[in-house]
C-alpha positions as CSV (number, residue, x, y, z in Angstrom):
1,M,-59.5,31.6,-61.2
2,L,-61.8,28.6,-61.8
3,L,-62.7,28.0,-65.4
4,A,-66.0,26.2,-66.2
5,D,-66.9,25.0,-69.7
6,D,-68.2,21.7,-70.9
7,D,-66.1,21.9,-74.1
8,R,-62.9,20.4,-72.8
9,R,-60.8,21.5,-75.8
10,Y,-62.1,25.1,-75.6
11,A,-61.5,25.1,-71.8
12,A,-57.9,23.8,-72.2
13,A,-57.2,26.4,-74.9
14,L,-58.7,29.2,-72.9
15,R,-56.6,28.1,-69.9
16,L,-53.4,28.4,-71.9
17,L,-54.4,31.9,-73.2
18,I,-55.3,33.1,-69.7
19,E,-52.1,31.8,-68.1
20,E,-50.0,33.7,-70.6
21,Q,-50.9,36.7,-68.4
22,P,-48.4,36.6,-65.6
23,E,-50.8,37.8,-63.0
24,L,-53.5,35.3,-63.8
25,T,-53.7,31.6,-62.8
26,V,-56.3,29.0,-63.5
27,V,-56.6,26.8,-60.4
28,A,-58.9,24.3,-62.0
29,L,-61.2,23.4,-64.8
30,A,-64.8,22.3,-64.3
31,Y,-66.9,20.7,-67.0
32,D,-70.4,21.1,-65.6
33,G,-72.4,23.2,-63.1
34,H,-72.1,20.8,-60.2
35,E,-68.4,20.4,-60.6
36,T,-68.1,24.2,-60.7
37,L,-69.8,24.5,-57.4
38,D,-67.8,21.7,-55.8
39,L,-64.5,23.1,-57.0
40,A,-65.4,26.7,-56.0
41,E,-66.2,25.4,-52.5
42,Q,-62.9,23.5,-52.2
43,L,-60.6,26.0,-53.8
44,D,-62.1,29.4,-52.9
45,P,-60.9,31.1,-56.1
46,D,-60.9,34.9,-56.6
47,A,-62.9,34.5,-59.8
48,V,-65.0,32.0,-61.7
49,V,-65.6,32.1,-65.5
50,V,-68.8,30.1,-66.2
51,D,-70.1,28.9,-69.6
52,L,-73.8,29.5,-69.7
53,H,-74.6,26.2,-71.6
54,M,-73.3,23.3,-69.5
55,P,-74.8,19.9,-68.7
56,N,-76.2,18.8,-65.3
57,M,-76.6,22.4,-64.2
58,D,-76.7,25.3,-66.5
59,G,-74.4,28.3,-66.0
60,V,-77.1,30.7,-64.9
61,T,-78.1,28.4,-62.1
62,A,-74.4,27.9,-61.2
63,I,-73.8,31.6,-61.1
64,R,-76.9,32.2,-58.9
65,K,-75.6,29.6,-56.4
66,L,-72.0,30.9,-56.5
67,R,-73.2,34.4,-55.9
68,E,-75.2,33.2,-52.9
69,D,-72.3,31.2,-51.4
70,H,-69.5,33.6,-52.4
71,P,-70.9,37.1,-52.5
72,H,-67.5,38.8,-53.2
73,I,-66.2,36.5,-55.9
74,C,-65.8,37.8,-59.4
75,L,-68.2,35.9,-61.7
76,I,-67.8,36.2,-65.5
77,A,-70.4,34.5,-67.7
78,L,-69.1,33.1,-70.9
79,T,-71.3,32.1,-73.9
80,G,-71.4,31.5,-77.6
81,D,-75.0,32.7,-77.5
82,E,-75.5,36.3,-78.6
83,S,-79.1,36.4,-77.3
84,T,-79.5,39.3,-74.9
85,A,-82.2,37.3,-73.0
86,I,-79.6,34.8,-71.7
87,H,-77.1,37.6,-71.0
88,D,-79.8,39.4,-68.9
89,R,-80.6,36.2,-67.0
90,A,-76.9,35.7,-66.2
91,T,-76.6,39.3,-65.0
92,E,-79.8,39.0,-62.9
93,A,-78.3,35.7,-61.4
94,G,-75.2,37.7,-60.2
95,A,-72.7,37.7,-63.0
96,D,-70.4,40.7,-62.9
97,D,-70.0,40.6,-66.7
98,V,-71.2,38.5,-69.7
99,L,-68.8,37.9,-72.5
100,V,-69.5,36.3,-75.9
101,K,-66.9,33.7,-76.7
102,G,-66.0,35.0,-80.2
103,Q,-65.2,38.5,-78.8
104,M,-64.1,37.8,-75.3
105,L,-60.4,37.0,-74.7
106,E,-59.2,40.6,-74.4
107,A,-62.3,41.7,-72.4
108,L,-61.9,38.6,-70.1
109,V,-58.3,39.3,-69.3
110,E,-59.0,43.0,-68.6
111,R,-62.0,42.1,-66.4
112,L,-60.0,39.5,-64.4
113,R,-57.1,41.9,-64.0
114,A,-59.6,44.5,-62.6
115,A,-61.0,41.8,-60.2
116,R,-57.5,41.2,-58.8
117,T,-57.1,44.8,-57.7
118,H,-60.3,44.7,-55.5
């Protein structure tokens, strides 16, 4: 999977937690929306986890473009924002799921495991 979050420390910590799952591998970290699109094009990951609040291109826009270019990829939106409005925008853009950072690790691992079986 590709993991995109502008908070470098959070992204690195999340990568370590995800990779504790033997069936999951983070192929790269991206720190803004443009880098996310570039890496997705280069690496063709099975899944992309996208923070909704990133510089240069927000996560909702990145999700929309990823869905257009990679219709079968698993797209998980990740946010610290509990506002249902942004969750709805991410879903409308093509996110398969929206997870709130404070509650998300277990749900993220389960969702990514499910994506591997498709």
